[in-house]
N, C-alpha and C positions, 0 to 999 in steps of 0.2 A: 503494500499500497503506498503510496505517497505522501505527504502532507505539506503545505506551506512554510515556508521558513520565513524569516525576516524579510520586511520589502514585497512580500506575496510573492517570493523565488517556488517553485518547484523543489523539495530537494527528498532525496533521495535514499534510503534506509539502504544501511551497511550489507553491502553483499561481498562472499566470499570470491578472492579471487579466483577466474579455472581455470583449474589445472595446466599445465601446457603439456603433461606426460602421465600416465600411471603413475600416481605416490607409490611406494617401493614401503615392501610387506614389513620390515623393519629399520629401528635408525641405524645398525651400523651397514645395512643396503643405502640406507640416504645418505652416508659419508663418503661410502665405494660411488653414487652416483655423482656424489660431489667433486669428489677430487678427480672422474676422469672429466666431468659435463662442465667443471667450470675451467677446466684448463690449466691447472694447476703444475709447473713444473716440476717431471719426475726428483730431481735433487729438493725438492721440497715436501712431495708429499711424504716421506717417512715420517717427518716431523708433523706434517695437519695430522696424518691419522693416529701418531701420536699421541697429541694432545683432544683430537676430538673425541679419541676409545675414553681417555682422562674425562671428560665431560660428560658423555655417557653414563659412564655412573652416577653423575649430581644430577644432570637433566632427570633419572628416572631417582632419584632422590636417596642414594648412596654414597657415605666417603666413597673417595677415589684408594683404592689398593697404593699404600708406597713400600719404599722399602723390596725389601726382599718379596713383599708379597703382593706386588706388581709380575712377577715372573711368575709365567700359568695363569696369569686370574681371565674369566675369561670375560668380554666384553654382556653385560645382562641382555638382554632381546627384552624388546619392545617397538610396539611401532611409536614413530617419528610424531604423529599424533598427539602419544600425549604429555609431549611437552608446552603445549596447551595449557595441562590444567591447571587452571586460576590460583590452585591453594601451591603452587611449586616456585613463583617467583620469592616467596620467605622462607623459605626452604631452602633452596641453592642456594641463593644471597648467605643463609649459615652456613653451608657445607662450603662455599666458595671462601670465606672470612674464613674457615680454620684449615682451610690447603692455605689460603696466604702467608699464616705464619708459620707456615711450616718449609716453604719456597721463598727462594730468593724475588723481589718483587721483578726484576727483568721474565723468569716464568710466569709469573700469573700473569704480569702482563701480554707477554706472546699468545700463552693460552686463552684467555678473553679477546686479542680479539681475533685468532683463526676459528672461534668459535662463531663468535658476531658474522665471520663471513662466508661461516657456511650456514648460520639461520638468514642472510640473510637472503641469499642463494634461495633455501629451500622456500622463503615467501614469497621468491621470485617468482618459482617453480608453480606455486598456488597447490603449495602439499600444506604448510599453512600461515597462520594470518600471525600470531601472538611471538612475539620475541623475551621469552623468561629473562632474559639476562637485564634486561632493563633496570636498570636500581643502583646495579652494582659496577663501581668508581676503580676504575686502572689505580695500583697502590702506587704510590711517588717514590722513585730510584734515585736512587746515593751515585752522585756522579761515578765513575767504575776509575779507582785509581790506578789499577793491577794489567793492563791491556800491555806492556810490555813484557816480552815473556821473561823468567829469569836463566842468566847464565847455562843453569844447571838444563833446566829447559831446551835449549839452542843446541845444548851436547846430546841431550838427548834423540834430538830431531836426527842430527845429526846421523847418529847411529842403524835411525829403523832402513831397513829390507824392503826399498825402495829401486825403482826404476834408473836405469839412470839421466833419463829426461828430468824427473821429478828431484834427485840432485842438483842436477844441475839449476835446475830452474829454481829453487829453492833458498840452494844459494847464492846465486847473483841473487836473488830479492836480498835478503842480508845483507849481504857484502858490499851492494849499491843504494841500498835505502830508497829504491827506485819503487814505482805503483810496477805494480802488477800485470796493469791490464799496457800499460807502454813498454813494460819487459818483451811482453805481450805478442809484440807489433816491429820488436825488432828481425830484422833479418839477416842473412849470414853475412850480405856485403855491407850491412852497417858497422860489424865489429871492426876494433886493431887489437885482434892477438896481444902482438907487441908491448904493444899502450896499454895491457887492460882497460880499455873502457871500451861504450860503444854509442852510437849516435839515434838517436830516440828524438821521437815527435812527440814534446810534451803536451798539455791542458792550452788549447787556444794556439794550435800547430805551431808554436816555437820550435826550432831542431835545437835541440841541448845534447849535452853529452852524459853519462854514468859511469862512473869508474866501479870496477870490482877487486879481487884482490887474490892470490893465490890458492884458492882451493876453488874458485872459478873456475879459473887460471888450467887448470890441471883436470880440469872434466870437460870441458869444454869441446879439443882437438879427437874425441872419442864420440861426442854429441856429435860435430857438426860428421865426422864422418866421408871428411875430403870430398862435400858439398859444396859449393865457390855461390849459390845462389840460393832467391828462397825464406821461407820461412824459415826460421830459428829452432824453433821450437812445433814439432808436429804431435798427429794424433797419430793413432797404430793403424791405424784403414786408411785408406784408400779416399780421398777425397768423395764426396758426392756429387752427381751433376749439379751441376747450377750454382757451385761454387765458385765466387768470381777469383777470379785469374790470380789478385795479389795473394789470396790466401791459398793458394795451390804449389806445392816445389817441383817444381818446372822437371827435376832432376828426377824424386820418386812418385809422382803424381800425390802425395798422403798432404790434408788439412794440416793449415792453420792449426794450432792448441786453442782452444775457444778462454775464455774467461771462465764460464759456467764450469765447462768440464773442471781445470783446474784448482778449482775454487774445490769443487766435489769432493775430486784427490785428498787433498790436502788437507782437507775438512773432515774426508776417513781415516784419513790414516792419522791421526793424531785424534784420537779421542782421548785413548786412556791417558795421552801425554797431561792433558787439560783437566781428565779428572784423575787423580795422584792417586786417592782409596780408592775406585771404583773398580771390579774387577773383570775380566774379558766376556764372562759371562750376559753382562748388562752392556755395552757396546752397542747393541741397538739402539739402546735407550738414549745415549748420549750424546752431546756435539762436541764436536772440535776445534780446533779453532779458527782462524778468518787469514788468510791468506795477508792481508793490511796486517795483521800483527806483525809480522816479520820485520814491515818500514819501520813502523811507530819501534818496535828493539832495540833496529838498527840505531836509531839515529838517539835515545832513549843512555843505550851504553855507551856511543859515543860522549850525550855529556856529563854520564856519569866518570867519565874517565879525563874528563878536563879538556874535552873543544872548546874553543871558540864559539861565541854564536856565529861572526861573520863567518866561520869555515861551516857551522852546521848550517845554517841559511843555503848555504852554499851545496854545501852537500845534498838539503833536503829539497831546495830548488824551489823554495818558499818567497815570495814576495815580501814580509813583515816579519821583523819578531812575535807579533800576537799570532802568528799559525803557526810559529815553532814552538810557543810555550806551551800545549798538552804534550808534548814529546820530551822536551829538556827536564822532566818531574822525573828526578833520583828513583828509580825503585825501592820497595820495600830490604834488599841486602845489600845495596849500595848504600841507605843512610846507616843499616847495620856496622855495616865499615867503617863507616864513618866516623860514629860515634865507639863503637872499637876502639881506633885509633889515638883520639883524647881520651880513652880511661886512665885517669893517672894510677892509679892502682897499676893499670895493668903496662904502665911506660916503669915504674917502680921498678915488675918481677923482672924484665930486660937488661 
């Protein structure tokens, strides 16, 4: 039935959106439909599935299992329409608050954001109307002061059993303090091995130089393997049809390694390094490091070693000291060494 609104205009009663497709039979099926239908990248799908499985427990009115109980816990089976239960928002807010007290703010906020993206997509399909997460606020996240890896973590990184390509790429990122996308755009002809430097195209299109050390210099000849031109870092397979010529090695036919794939490989290989108390059985539920951490670590370790601000600016290729500040913050180990070095009692024992 229609009714008159203010000003005599016709006002239609609230109507449910006509579903674009048949609703899935369960929440778990709805999650899978979202991951495939919303175009979620394969590299992100694993994290999305873990987060949405966690939220599945809470959307069913149950606390999400944590710790050892999480392994092997089977997701609850319930229809996706059950999340429209009018009593759920209050229960969900309590469950989310309890979980937030046990987890770091970044994890809590990321999981909430993923849940809301999925719910929004389900709404657009016409499967549900309401959003039970309305009223749940993001947790304030304190600034991260630990982005630089400790020197023992860097040393452990070099001991990982990875391919020559990854060893060379990671070494070059750390030794040059360059951005990952800049290094991935390097071609063989851009290298000056005798000078341990390479010519890159920086932000804004400027041509600049990056410099590396002996670790990279020792690995490069094996990686290049007598190639004289084309992308430096290559995929393991032939380039698919339609790949731009600039991104195909003319001598091997393989494609330039993409940032997405390089990031994915680094993240997967550093999960246990990033979570020192975890066991190998937990690896699928862990997050590893990002490639940017290598640049951050290099600049931080330079600053800890007493490198001057002008040299740090030149090495990082930042335009201002302000941009450099977040990198030049000494880490916890450097502060500990500084304090110990100036300990009067320690000096008396020497």
